[in-house]
C-alpha positions in Angstrom: -5.9 9.5 -31.7 -3.9 12.3 -30.2 -5.0 15.7 -31.4 -2.7 18.0 -33.4 -2.7 20.5 -30.5 -1.4 18.0 -28.0 1.1 16.5 -30.5 2.7 19.9 -31.4 5.7 20.4 -29.1 5.5 24.1 -29.6 2.0 24.0 -27.9 2.4 21.1 -25.6 0.0 21.3 -22.6 -1.0 25.0 -22.2 0.4 26.4 -19.0 2.5 23.3 -18.2 6.0 24.1 -17.0 7.5 20.7 -16.6 9.1 18.5 -19.3 6.8 16.5 -21.7 7.8 13.4 -23.7 6.1 12.0 -26.8 6.6 8.5 -28.1 10.1 8.2 -29.6 11.5 11.1 -27.7 14.2 10.9 -25.0 12.5 10.4 -21.6 9.4 8.7 -22.9 10.6 5.2 -22.4 11.8 5.9 -18.9 8.7 7.9 -18.0 6.2 5.4 -19.1 7.6 2.4 -17.1 6.2 1.2 -13.8 7.7 -1.3 -11.4 5.3 -4.0 -12.6 6.9 -5.7 -15.6 3.5 -6.9 -16.8 2.4 -3.3 -17.4 3.7 -2.2 -20.7 2.1 1.3 -20.9 1.8 3.3 -24.1 0.5 6.7 -23.1 0.2 9.4 -25.8 2.2 11.8 -23.7 4.3 11.6 -20.5 4.3 14.9 -18.6 6.6 15.5 -15.6 4.7 17.8 -13.2 6.6 20.3 -11.1 3.7 21.9 -9.2 0.0 21.7 -8.5 -0.5 24.2 -11.4 1.2 21.7 -13.7 -1.2 18.9 -12.5 -4.2 21.2 -13.1 -3.0 22.1 -16.6 -2.6 18.4 -17.4 -6.0 17.5 -16.1 -7.7 20.3 -18.1 -5.8 19.2 -21.2 -6.8 15.6 -20.8 -10.5 16.7 -20.4 -10.3 18.9 -23.5 -8.7 16.3 -25.7 -10.9 13.4 -24.4 -8.0 11.5 -23.0 -8.0 9.3 -19.9 -5.7 10.6 -17.2 -3.1 8.6 -15.2 -0.8 9.7 -12.5 2.4 7.9 -11.3 5.1 8.7 -8.8 7.2 5.6 -8.1 5.2 3.0 -10.1 4.7 0.6 -7.2 0.9 0.8 -7.5 0.6 0.8 -11.3 -1.6 -2.2 -12.3 -3.5 -0.7 -15.3 -1.6 0.5 -18.4 -2.1 4.2 -19.4 -2.5 3.2 -23.1 -3.9 6.1 -25.1 -4.0 8.3 -22.0 -2.1 11.3 -20.6 0.4 10.1 -18.0 1.5 12.6 -15.4 4.6 11.8 -13.4 4.7 13.5 -10.0 8.2 12.1 -9.0 9.8 15.5 -8.9 7.2 16.9 -6.5 8.8 15.2 -3.5 9.1 17.9 -0.8 8.8 16.7 2.8 8.1 19.1 5.8 8.0 18.0 9.4 6.2 20.0 12.1 7.7 18.4 15.2 5.6 20.4 17.6 2.4 19.2 16.1 3.8 15.7 15.2 2.7 16.2 11.6 4.3 15.6 8.2 3.3 17.4 5.0 4.5 15.8 1.7 4.2 16.3 -2.0 2.8 13.5 -4.2 6.3 12.3 -5.3 7.7 11.8 -1.8 8.7 8.3 -0.7 8.6 6.8 2.8 12.4 6.8 3.0 12.4 10.6 2.8 9.7 10.9 5.6 11.5 8.4 7.8 14.8 10.4 7.5 13.1 13.7 8.1 11.1 12.5 11.1 14.0 10.5 12.8 15.8 13.4 14.5 12.6 14.2 16.4 11.9 10.7 17.6 8.9 10.5 15.4 7.7 7.9 12.9 5.1 7.7 10.1 2.8 4.6 9.6 5.0 3.5 6.7 5.1 0.1 5.0 7.9 -2.4 4.4 9.9 -0.4 1.9 11.3 3.1 2.0 11.1 3.4 -1.8 7.3 3.2 -1.9 5.4 6.4 -2.6 3.6 7.9 0.4 0.5 9.2 -1.4 -0.5 6.0 -3.3 0.2 3.8 -0.3 -1.9 6.0 2.0 -4.8 6.4 -0.4 -5.0 2.7 -0.7 -5.3 2.2 3.0 -1.7 1.8 4.1 -1.0 -1.2 6.3 2.4 -1.1 8.0 4.3 -2.6 10.9 3.0 0.0 13.4 -0.6 -0.6 12.3 -1.7 -2.8 15.2 -0.6 0.0 17.6 -1.7 3.0 15.6 -4.0 1.9 12.8 -3.9 2.3 9.0 -2.0 5.1 7.4 -5.2 6.4 5.9 -6.7 6.9 9.4 -3.9 9.3 10.2 -4.5 11.7 7.3 -5.5 15.2 8.4 -6.0 16.9 5.1 -5.3 16.6 1.4 -4.9 19.1 -1.4 -6.6 17.7 -4.5 -6.9 18.6 -8.2 -10.4 17.5 -9.2 -11.6 16.3 -12.6 -13.0 19.7 -13.4 -9.7 21.4 -12.6 -10.5 22.8 -9.2 -7.9 22.8 -6.5 -9.5 22.0 -3.2 -8.4 21.1 0.3 -10.3 18.2 1.7 -10.5 17.7 5.5 -13.0 16.7 8.1 -14.5 20.2 7.9 -14.1 20.9 4.1 -15.4 18.6 1.5 -15.9 15.8 4.1 -17.2 13.3 1.6 -14.1 13.6 -0.6 -11.9 13.5 2.5 -13.7 10.3 3.5 -13.3 8.7 0.1 -9.6 9.5 -0.2 -8.7 7.6 2.9 -8.9 4.1 1.4 -10.6 4.6 -1.9 -7.5 5.0 -4.0 -6.8 7.5 -6.7 -10.3 7.6 -8.1 -11.4 11.1 -7.0 -8.7 13.5 -8.0 -4.9 14.0 -8.0 -3.5 14.6 -4.5 -0.9 17.3 -4.7 -0.2 17.6 -1.0 -0.9 15.2 1.9 -0.7 16.0 5.7 -0.8 13.3 8.3 0.1 12.4 11.9 3.5 11.1 13.1 3.9 9.0 16.2 6.5 8.8 19.1 8.4 5.8 17.9 12.2 5.9 17.4 13.4 2.3 18.2 11.7 -1.0 17.9 12.6 -4.7 18.5 12.4 -6.3 15.1 13.7 -8.8 12.5 13.0 -12.1 10.7 14.0 -15.5 12.1 13.9 -18.7 10.1 13.0 -22.1 11.5 12.7 -25.7 10.0 9.7 -26.0 7.7 8.8 -29.2 9.6 7.5 -26.9 12.4 5.0 -25.2 10.1 1.9 -27.1 11.3 2.7 -26.6 15.0 3.5 -22.9 14.6 0.5 -22.0 12.6 -1.8 -24.0 14.9 -0.3 -22.1 17.8 -0.5 -18.8 15.9 -4.2 -19.0 15.3 -4.8 -19.2 19.1 -1.9 -16.9 20.2 -2.9 -14.0 17.9 -6.2 -13.4 19.7 -4.4 -12.2 22.8 -1.3 -10.7 21.2 -0.6 -7.1 22.5 -1.1 -4.3 19.9 2.5 -3.2 20.4 3.4 -6.5 18.5 3.0 -7.0 14.8 3.8 -10.4 13.3 3.6 -12.4 10.1 4.4 -16.1 9.4 6.1 -16.8 6.1 6.6 -20.2 4.4 9.6 -19.5 2.2 13.3 -20.2 1.8 16.2 -19.0 3.8 17.8 -16.1 1.8 21.3 -16.2 0.4 24.3 -15.4 2.7 24.6 -18.4 5.1 25.0 -22.1 5.3 21.2 -22.6 5.3 20.6 -20.5 2.2 17.9 -21.9 -0.1 16.5 -24.3 2.5 12.7 -24.3 2.9 11.8 -22.7 6.1 9.1 -21.1 8.3 10.0 -17.5 9.0 8.5 -15.3 11.8 8.5 -11.6 11.1 8.4 -9.5 14.2 8.1 -5.8 15.1 7.5 -4.8 18.7 7.5 -1.2 19.8 8.2 -2.1 23.4 11.3 -3.4 25.1 13.1 -6.6 24.1 12.1 -8.2 27.4 8.4 -7.5 26.7 8.8 -8.8 23.2 10.4 -12.1 24.3 7.7 -12.7 26.8 5.0 -12.1 24.2 6.7 -14.3 21.6 7.6 -17.2 23.8 4.7 -19.5 22.7 5.6 -19.2 19.0 9.3 -19.8 19.7 8.5 -22.9 21.8 6.5 -24.3 18.9 9.1 -23.4 16.2 12.1 -25.1 17.7 15.8 -24.1 17.1 16.3 -21.3 14.7 18.1 -21.8 11.4 19.0 -18.2 10.6 18.1 -14.6 11.3 17.7 -12.6 14.5 15.6 -10.1 16.4 17.4 -7.0 17.7 16.7 -3.4 18.8 16.9 -1.2 15.8 15.9 2.3 14.7 12.4 2.1 13.2 13.7 3.9 10.1 16.2 1.2 9.5 13.9 -1.8 9.9 13.7 -3.8 6.7 10.7 -6.2 6.9 10.2 -7.2 3.2 7.0 -8.2 1.5 5.4 -10.9 -0.6 3.8 -10.3 -4.1 0.1 -11.1 -3.9 -1.0 -13.4 -6.7 -3.5 -15.0 -4.3 -5.0 -12.8 -1.6 -7.9 -13.3 0.9 -8.8 -12.5 4.5 -9.6 -15.2 7.0 -11.3 -15.2 10.4 -9.5 -18.4 11.4 -6.8 -20.8 10.3 -8.4 -24.3 10.4 -6.3 -27.4 9.8 -7.5 -27.6 6.2 -6.1 -24.1 5.5 -2.8 -24.9 7.2 -2.4 -28.1 5.2 -3.1 -26.3 1.9 -0.7 -23.5 2.7 2.2 -25.8 3.7 1.7 -27.8 0.5 1.6 -24.5 -1.6 4.9 -23.4 0.0 6.7 -26.1 -2.0 6.1 -24.0 -5.1 5.5 -20.4 -3.8 6.1 -18.1 -0.9 3.2 -17.9 1.5 2.6 -15.1 4.1 0.0 -15.2 6.9 -0.2 -11.8 8.5 -1.9 -10.8 11.8 -4.0 -7.6 11.5 -6.6 -6.5 14.2 -5.5 -4.2 17.1 -6.0 -0.5 16.3 -6.7 -1.3 12.7 -10.0 -3.0 13.8 -11.0 0.1 15.9 -11.8 2.9 13.5 -13.0 6.3 14.6 -16.5 7.4 13.8 -15.4 9.3 10.6 -12.8 6.8 9.4 -12.4 6.2 5.7 -13.5 3.2 3.7 -10.7 0.8 4.5 -12.5 -2.5 4.4 -12.5 -5.8 6.3 -11.2 -4.3 9.5 -12.8 -7.0 11.6 -10.8 -9.9 10.0 -7.6 -10.8 11.8 -5.6 -12.7 9.2 -4.6 -12.1 5.6 -3.2 -14.8 3.4 -0.9 -14.0 0.4 0.6 -16.5 -2.0 3.2 -15.3 -4.4 2.1 -17.5 -7.4 -1.1 -18.5 -9.0 -1.1 -22.3 -8.3 -3.7 -24.7 -9.8 -6.5 -25.5 -7.4 -5.2 -23.2 -4.7 -8.1 -20.7 -4.8 -10.7 -23.6 -4.9 -9.1 -25.1 -1.8 -8.9 -21.9 0.2 -11.9 -19.9 -0.8 -14.5 -21.9 1.3 -12.6 -20.7 4.4 -11.9 -17.1 3.4 -14.1 -14.0 3.2 -13.4 -13.2 -0.4 -12.1 -9.7 0.6 -9.1 -7.9 -0.6 -7.0 -4.9 0.3 -6.4 -2.1 -2.2 -2.7 -1.7 -1.6 -2.1 -5.5 -2.2 -4.6 -5.8 -5.1 -3.3 -6.4 -8.7 -6.6 -7.5 -10.3 -8.6 -4.4 -11.2 -11.7 -6.6 -11.6 -11.8 -7.2 -7.8 -11.8 -3.6 -6.6 -15.4 -4.0 -5.3 -14.1 -6.7 -2.8 -11.7 -4.2 -1.1 -14.6 -2.4 0.7 -17.8 -3.3 2.5 -20.9 -3.2 0.3 -22.1 0.0 2.1 -18.8 1.7 1.7 -18.5 0.7 -1.9 -21.9 2.2 -2.7 -20.9 5.5 -0.9 -17.6 5.5 -2.9 -19.6 5.2 -6.1 -21.7 8.2 -5.1 -18.6 10.3 -4.3 -17.1 9.3 -7.6 -20.2 10.4 -9.4 -20.1 13.8 -7.6 -16.4 14.5 -8.3 -15.6 12.6 -11.5 -18.8 11.7 -13.3 -17.1 11.1 -16.6 -14.5 8.8 -15.0 -11.5 10.8 -16.2 -9.5 9.0 -13.5 -10.1 5.5 -14.7 -6.6 4.2 -15.4 -6.3 2.7 -11.9 -8.0 0.3 -9.6 -11.2 1.9 -10.7 -14.4 2.7 -9.0 -16.8 3.6 -11.8 -19.4 6.4 -11.3 -22.4 4.2 -11.8 
């Protein structure tokens, strides 16, 4: 039960300057919601932080009152309800600063990728953002951060330079390679288990225009394209990121609603280079039904995504897997994405992003009977934190050695597991 001290509006959270909302009050219903309709959170208090001092005050209040602590900016990564906990919203802490001379961005925990893209664009720079500009920068990056420039430049987590963090005991620390290196390591792929990040600094890259888009082909070409894809991907240049979708043509044209194979493409070279690299896939796919590839500002490229109800990593795409995925596409969207490139070449102090050596991920948008049983013999059983909705599978997002080290860091920085309303790594 919530204590009298926390319930009294005259007291609120000692030292907290932002607005707070109790159940039944204006702002509570809006504040408690995430983007996941399955998460119907009922925290005891929603607190809208305006500064790192607000975050610290909330952390200390949660500790004193024996409440679990949850933090949310956009709600994209909320998979565990904050029932009975203190929910801090960092949405208003959305400042974005660009240091063009250093090629670095510094953002608050409420910033979204669209803000960073807009701020970096005038300088011809780009972040390692994902498919949507509305996704929060911090949660995406702490979960690893795989984007459409990843094969060229790596995971977003690999580009982090430093992070300001409020720890479970209320300290405000700056983690970097030289200061609190264990915490810095854990933050770059271990999620929000180790503290509340109130400022994040990361590299930007010299990318302004790309050749990108989504093109739809007859579903009948799926077997040939995927058989080609498994061979072609091994030699694909790292400037080229691709994914194959088994889906339906979107609304807006004569082919709308038709089952199709779609090829998603982003190439950070010239159109001529891209067409040479893509030719084997286009030859296998046949005439296009809809869509196009075109030169476009990186900040304007909309690549879309697929909800992950089934997720696994695969070293290869044998015929049995292709047949299963084509059959599954009659009832769900399927996405096969090519990873590798720079993502598979971490530096010596890279964070715990797992399964870097596996070239393909498979995502299916629905839980279909028998699907997991058919595919699991061919997969690795691995997951990726950003894509993971099942909190019970967190251990599969990292290698065994990295997971053991993450547990040790958790034990050092949050031994009571204050930060547990998340994709949790327990301190045991």
